[in-house]
DODREN-634664 format. One record per residue (C-alpha): residue number from 0; x, y, z. Coordinates in nm, 2 decimals, always signed. Layout:
k NUM u X v Y w Z
...
This chain:
k 0 u +0.67 v +2.61 w +0.92
k 1 u +0.65 v +2.39 w +0.61
k 2 u +0.92 v +2.14 w +0.51
k 3 u +0.97 v +2.13 w +0.14
k 4 u +1.22 v +2.16 w -0.14
k 5 u +1.32 v +1.81 w -0.23
k 6 u +1.56 v +1.94 w -0.49
k 7 u +1.76 v +1.74 w -0.74
k 8 u +1.45 v +1.57 w -0.89
k 9 u +1.37 v +1.42 w -0.55
k 10 u +0.99 v +1.45 w -0.48
k 11 u +0.87 v +1.57 w -0.15
k 12 u +0.58 v +1.35 w -0.01
k 13 u +0.36 v +1.44 w +0.28
k 14 u +0.26 v +1.12 w +0.47
k 15 u -0.04 v +1.15 w +0.70
k 16 u -0.12 v +0.88 w +0.96
k 17 u -0.43 v +0.84 w +1.17
k 18 u -0.25 v +0.87 w +1.51
k 19 u +0.09 v +0.99 w +1.64
k 20 u +0.21 v +0.64 w +1.72
k 21 u +0.17 v +0.53 w +1.36
k 22 u +0.35 v +0.84 w +1.24
k 23 u +0.64 v +0.77 w +1.47
k 24 u +0.65 v +0.40 w +1.34
k 25 u +0.65 v +0.52 w +0.98
k 26 u +0.93 v +0.76 w +1.04
k 27 u +1.13 v +0.49 w +1.21
k 28 u +1.09 v +0.26 w +0.91
k 29 u +1.17 v +0.53 w +0.66
k 30 u +1.48 v +0.63 w +0.85
k 31 u +1.61 v +0.27 w +0.83
k 32 u +1.60 v +0.27 w +0.45
k 33 u +1.94 v +0.23 w +0.29
k 34 u +2.09 v +0.57 w +0.21
k 35 u +1.82 v +0.76 w +0.40
k 36 u +1.91 v +1.06 w +0.62
k 37 u +1.70 v +1.20 w +0.91
k 38 u +1.63 v +1.58 w +0.92
k 39 u +1.56 v +1.75 w +1.25
k 40 u +1.19 v +1.70 w +1.34
k 41 u +0.96 v +2.00 w +1.36
k 42 u +0.82 v +2.05 w +1.71
k 43 u +0.57 v +2.30 w +1.85
k 44 u +0.30 v +2.20 w +1.59
k 45 u -0.04 v +2.04 w +1.64
k 46 u +0.13 v +1.71 w +1.58
k 47 u +0.50 v +1.61 w +1.56
k 48 u +0.65 v +1.63 w +1.21
k 49 u +0.93 v +1.41 w +1.09
k 50 u +1.14 v +1.45 w +0.78
k 51 u +1.36 v +1.18 w +0.61
k 52 u +1.55 v +1.23 w +0.29
k 53 u +1.65 v +0.97 w +0.03
k 54 u +1.38 v +0.71 w +0.10
k 55 u +1.38 v +0.49 w -0.21
k 56 u +1.07 v +0.31 w -0.34
k 57 u +0.89 v +0.30 w -0.68
k 58 u +0.83 v +0.65 w -0.81
k 59 u +0.52 v +0.77 w -0.63
k 60 u +0.38 v +0.96 w -0.94
k 61 u +0.38 v +0.63 w -1.14
k 62 u +0.16 v +0.46 w -0.88
k 63 u -0.20 v +0.47 w -0.79
k 64 u -0.35 v +0.15 w -0.93
k 65 u -0.29 v -0.06 w -0.62
k 66 u -0.07 v -0.31 w -0.80
k 67 u +0.28 v -0.42 w -0.70
k 68 u +0.56 v -0.22 w -0.86
k 69 u +0.93 v -0.32 w -0.83
k 70 u +1.08 v -0.09 w -1.10
k 71 u +1.14 v +0.28 w -1.14
k 72 u +1.29 v +0.31 w -0.79
k 73 u +1.34 v +0.67 w -0.70
k 74 u +1.45 v +0.86 w -0.38
k 75 u +1.18 v +1.06 w -0.21
k 76 u +1.18 v +1.31 w +0.07
k 77 u +0.92 v +1.19 w +0.32
k 78 u +0.74 v +1.43 w +0.56
k 79 u +0.55 v +1.24 w +0.82
k 80 u +0.28 v +1.36 w +1.05
k 81 u -0.06 v +1.26 w +1.18
k 82 u -0.41 v +1.36 w +1.28
k 83 u -0.62 v +1.22 w +1.57
k 84 u -0.91 v +1.04 w +1.42
k 85 u -1.18 v +1.23 w +1.25
k 86 u -1.07 v +1.58 w +1.15
k 87 u -1.41 v +1.74 w +1.06
k 88 u -1.75 v +1.75 w +1.23
k 89 u -2.10 v +1.80 w +1.09
k 90 u -2.40 v +1.99 w +1.23
k 91 u -2.70 v +2.19 w +1.12
k 92 u -2.68 v +2.57 w +1.05
k 93 u -2.77 v +2.81 w +1.33
k 94 u -3.11 v +2.88 w +1.17
k 95 u -3.21 v +2.52 w +1.24
k 96 u -3.18 v +2.55 w +1.62
k 97 u -3.41 v +2.40 w +1.88
k 98 u -3.66 v +2.68 w +1.88
k 99 u -3.61 v +2.78 w +1.51
k 100 u -3.78 v +2.49 w +1.34
k 101 u -3.99 v +2.18 w +1.41
k 102 u -3.79 v +1.85 w +1.46
k 103 u -3.92 v +1.71 w +1.13
k 104 u -3.75 v +1.99 w +0.94
k 105 u -3.41 v +1.83 w +1.02
k 106 u -3.47 v +1.55 w +0.78
k 107 u -3.42 v +1.79 w +0.49
k 108 u -3.21 v +2.06 w +0.65
k 109 u -2.86 v +2.13 w +0.50
k 110 u -2.56 v +2.00 w +0.69
k 111 u -2.25 v +2.20 w +0.74
k 112 u -1.90 v +2.07 w +0.78
k 113 u -1.67 v +2.25 w +1.03
k 114 u -1.36 v +2.20 w +1.25
k 115 u -1.39 v +2.21 w +1.62
k 116 u -1.15 v +2.42 w +1.82
k 117 u -0.93 v +2.13 w +1.91
k 118 u -0.90 v +2.02 w +1.55
k 119 u -0.83 v +2.37 w +1.40
k 120 u -0.45 v +2.35 w +1.48
k 121 u -0.43 v +2.02 w +1.29
k 122 u -0.62 v +2.17 w +1.00
k 123 u -0.38 v +2.47 w +0.99
k 124 u -0.08 v +2.23 w +1.01
k 125 u -0.20 v +2.02 w +0.71
k 126 u -0.28 v +2.34 w +0.52
k 127 u +0.08 v +2.47 w +0.57
k 128 u +0.25 v +2.14 w +0.50
k 129 u +0.06 v +2.06 w +0.18
k 130 u +0.15 v +2.39 w +0.01
k 131 u +0.50 v +2.28 w -0.07
k 132 u +0.48 v +1.91 w -0.13
k 133 u +0.46 v +1.72 w -0.46
k 134 u +0.24 v +1.43 w -0.35
k 135 u +0.05 v +1.30 w -0.05
k 136 u +0.03 v +0.94 w +0.09
k 137 u -0.25 v +0.87 w +0.33
k 138 u -0.17 v +0.61 w +0.60
k 139 u -0.51 v +0.61 w +0.77
k 140 u -0.66 v +0.29 w +0.92
k 141 u -0.77 v +0.05 w +0.65
k 142 u -1.14 v +0.04 w +0.72
k 143 u -1.44 v +0.25 w +0.62
k 144 u -1.39 v +0.51 w +0.89
k 145 u -1.02 v +0.54 w +0.79
k 146 u -1.13 v +0.59 w +0.43
k 147 u -1.36 v +0.87 w +0.55
k 148 u -1.08 v +1.04 w +0.74
k 149 u -0.87 v +1.01 w +0.42
k 150 u -1.14 v +1.22 w +0.25
k 151 u -1.13 v +1.48 w +0.53
k 152 u -0.75 v +1.51 w +0.51
k 153 u -0.77 v +1.52 w +0.13
k 154 u -1.02 v +1.80 w +0.14
k 155 u -0.81 v +2.02 w +0.36
k 156 u -0.49 v +1.96 w +0.16
k 157 u -0.67 v +2.03 w -0.18
k 158 u -0.81 v +2.36 w -0.05
k 159 u -0.45 v +2.46 w +0.02
k 160 u -0.29 v +2.31 w -0.29
k 161 u -0.53 v +2.22 w -0.57
k 162 u -0.25 v +2.09 w -0.80
k 163 u -0.23 v +1.78 w -0.57
k 164 u -0.57 v +1.65 w -0.69
k 165 u -0.42 v +1.36 w -0.89
k 166 u -0.13 v +1.31 w -0.66
k 167 u -0.29 v +1.18 w -0.35
k 168 u -0.23 v +0.81 w -0.28
k 169 u -0.37 v +0.55 w -0.04
k 170 u -0.14 v +0.31 w +0.14
k 171 u -0.29 v -0.02 w +0.24
k 172 u -0.13 v -0.19 w +0.54
k 173 u -0.22 v -0.40 w +0.84
k 174 u +0.08 v -0.36 w +1.07
k 175 u +0.37 v -0.11 w +1.10
k 176 u +0.63 v -0.38 w +1.06
k 177 u +0.91 v -0.27 w +0.82
k 178 u +0.82 v -0.54 w +0.56
k 179 u +0.46 v -0.44 w +0.56
k 180 u +0.54 v -0.07 w +0.52
k 181 u +0.78 v -0.14 w +0.23
k 182 u +0.51 v -0.35 w +0.06
k 183 u +0.26 v -0.07 w +0.10
k 184 u +0.50 v +0.17 w -0.06
k 185 u +0.51 v -0.05 w -0.37
k 186 u +0.13 v -0.09 w -0.40
k 187 u -0.01 v +0.26 w -0.36
k 188 u -0.37 v +0.30 w -0.47
k 189 u -0.64 v +0.56 w -0.44
k 190 u -0.91 v +0.65 w -0.18
k 191 u -1.21 v +0.42 w -0.21
k 192 u -1.49 v +0.66 w -0.29
k 193 u -1.76 v +0.40 w -0.23
k 194 u -1.64 v +0.36 w +0.13
k 195 u -1.63 v +0.74 w +0.18
k 196 u -1.99 v +0.77 w +0.05
k 197 u -2.10 v +0.48 w +0.28
k 198 u -1.96 v +0.65 w +0.59
k 199 u -2.11 v +0.99 w +0.48
k 200 u -2.45 v +0.83 w +0.43
k 201 u -2.44 v +0.66 w +0.77
k 202 u -2.32 v +0.98 w +0.94
k 203 u -2.59 v +1.19 w +0.77
k 204 u -2.85 v +0.94 w +0.88
k 205 u -2.73 v +0.93 w +1.24
k 206 u -2.73 v +1.30 w +1.27
k 207 u -3.07 v +1.36 w +1.12
k 208 u -3.25 v +1.08 w +1.30
k 209 u -3.07 v +1.13 w +1.63
k 210 u -3.13 v +1.51 w +1.64
k 211 u -3.49 v +1.50 w +1.52
k 212 u -3.60 v +1.23 w +1.77
k 213 u -3.40 v +1.38 w +2.06
k 214 u -3.57 v +1.72 w +2.00
k 215 u -3.91 v +1.56 w +1.95
k 216 u -3.92 v +1.35 w +2.27
k 217 u -3.75 v +1.61 w +2.48
k 218 u -4.00 v +1.89 w +2.38
k 219 u -4.29 v +1.64 w +2.42
k 220 u -4.18 v +1.55 w +2.77
k 221 u -4.13 v +1.92 w +2.86
k 222 u -4.50 v +1.98 w +2.78
k 223 u -4.64 v +1.69 w +2.97
k 224 u -4.42 v +1.65 w +3.28
k 225 u -4.33 v +1.92 w +3.53
k 226 u -3.98 v +1.77 w +3.59
k 227 u -3.88 v +1.85 w +3.24
k 228 u -4.06 v +2.19 w +3.21
k 229 u -3.76 v +2.40 w +3.33
k 230 u -3.51 v +2.21 w +3.12
k 231 u -3.31 v +2.11 w +3.44
k 232 u -3.35 v +1.74 w +3.34
k 233 u -3.15 v +1.80 w +3.02
k 234 u -3.24 v +1.63 w +2.69
k 235 u -3.38 v +1.29 w +2.64
k 236 u -3.12 v +1.16 w +2.39
k 237 u -3.20 v +0.93 w +2.11
k 238 u -2.96 v +0.77 w +1.87
k 239 u -2.97 v +0.49 w +1.61
k 240 u -2.67 v +0.32 w +1.79
k 241 u -2.80 v +0.37 w +2.15
k 242 u -3.09 v +0.12 w +2.14
k 243 u -2.88 v -0.17 w +2.01
k 244 u -2.61 v -0.09 w +2.26
k 245 u -2.86 v -0.07 w +2.54
k 246 u -3.00 v -0.41 w +2.42
k 247 u -2.65 v -0.57 w +2.46
k 248 u -2.62 v -0.43 w +2.81
k 249 u -2.97 v -0.55 w +2.92
k 250 u -2.92 v -0.89 w +2.76
k 251 u -2.60 v -0.94 w +2.95
k 252 u -2.76 v -0.81 w +3.28
k 253 u -3.05 v -1.05 w +3.23
k 254 u -2.82 v -1.35 w +3.18
k 255 u -2.63 v -1.26 w +3.51
k 256 u -2.96 v -1.22 w +3.70
k 257 u -3.11 v -1.55 w +3.58
k 258 u -2.79 v -1.75 w +3.60
k 259 u -2.83 v -2.08 w +3.79
k 260 u -2.51 v -2.24 w +3.91
k 261 u -2.45 v -2.61 w +3.83
k 262 u -2.20 v -2.86 w +3.96
k 263 u -1.94 v -2.99 w +3.72
k 264 u -1.65 v -3.24 w +3.75
k 265 u -1.32 v -3.30 w +3.58
k 266 u -1.06 v -3.57 w +3.59
k 267 u -0.73 v -3.48 w +3.76
k 268 u -0.49 v -3.77 w +3.68
k 269 u -0.15 v -3.82 w +3.84
k 270 u +0.11 v -4.10 w +3.79
k 271 u +0.40 v -4.19 w +4.02
k 272 u +0.70 v -4.35 w +3.85
k 273 u +0.91 v -4.61 w +4.05
k 274 u +1.30 v -4.59 w +4.04
k 275 u +1.32 v -4.97 w +4.04
k 276 u +1.34 v -5.22 w +3.76
k 277 u +0.97 v -5.17 w +3.72
k 278 u +1.04 v -4.81 w +3.62
k 279 u +1.02 v -4.89 w +3.25
k 280 u +0.68 v -5.05 w +3.30
k 281 u +0.57 v -4.75 w +3.51
k 282 u +0.69 v -4.51 w +3.24
k 283 u +0.49 v -4.70 w +2.98
k 284 u +0.18 v -4.69 w +3.19
k 285 u +0.23 v -4.32 w +3.24
k 286 u +0.26 v -4.26 w +2.87
k 287 u -0.06 v -4.46 w +2.81
k 288 u -0.24 v -4.27 w +3.08
k 289 u -0.13 v -3.93 w +2.93
k 290 u -0.24 v -4.04 w +2.59
k 291 u -0.58 v -4.14 w +2.72
k 292 u -0.61 v -3.81 w +2.90
k 293 u -0.51 v -3.62 w +2.58
k 294 u -0.76 v -3.81 w +2.37
k 295 u -1.03 v -3.77 w +2.63
k 296 u -0.97 v -3.39 w +2.63
k 297 u -0.99 v -3.37 w +2.26
k 298 u -1.31 v -3.58 w +2.26
k 299 u -1.47 v -3.35 w +2.52
k 300 u -1.37 v -3.04 w +2.32
k 301 u -1.62 v -3.15 w +2.05
């Protein structure tokens, strides 16, 4: 079921967050806008869908440059939902299986994009919701991976509604506090294509190198060691990120194994104040002692 039909010149905007908790926070902020009105949420979908009418901010169609706008305030109908991290996956075609080609062929093999079974409901939901909206605001995490997920969401939505091509906007935010969300609504920009390409290049490299070397060393071991011959030992995995991670683990283990305990001391000072006429003097000595301790602590910190 799609929520659309802003009516009365009110644009309908699909807002897509990276996780359900952010979608709920966005919907809460939108519903607190002066004059806004909550519509019943749509349940039974791949992700919860919220709808809020009359959310006022600078006209979404006039934005896209990432600069602050405080004029041309218009009401919008905001549809809010989310994905769960990366929407799409990549792999080699079936004709590049383990026994279909040598491992070296994977360095030039085509790579296909597909949606795993647990992501297909989200894909269908975005396809349905994007058909009837006038614009899309992407609220994915503001890092390179978030930018890549923006591209995945954008691809699905454009396949369903090509007229949205110039009406997809990027919100930049660091928290879901109301003032931060309202600021983001006034500074809408575009997806950073350089970040998208950087993540795609890294993903392509990881897949090709990891798959090629995993197959190479697994097949090599199967030919030389009986333990691997029947395949019961599984694959010998290789990945560009695995060796640096293993290095961190081994380094930490080595530090623990070679650790030599050493004695250390610290000063624990206490001052007793008298309730007699000498109390003032005692108080002064206490203050002096505390000041010395404070200075000593600051000195030791350096």
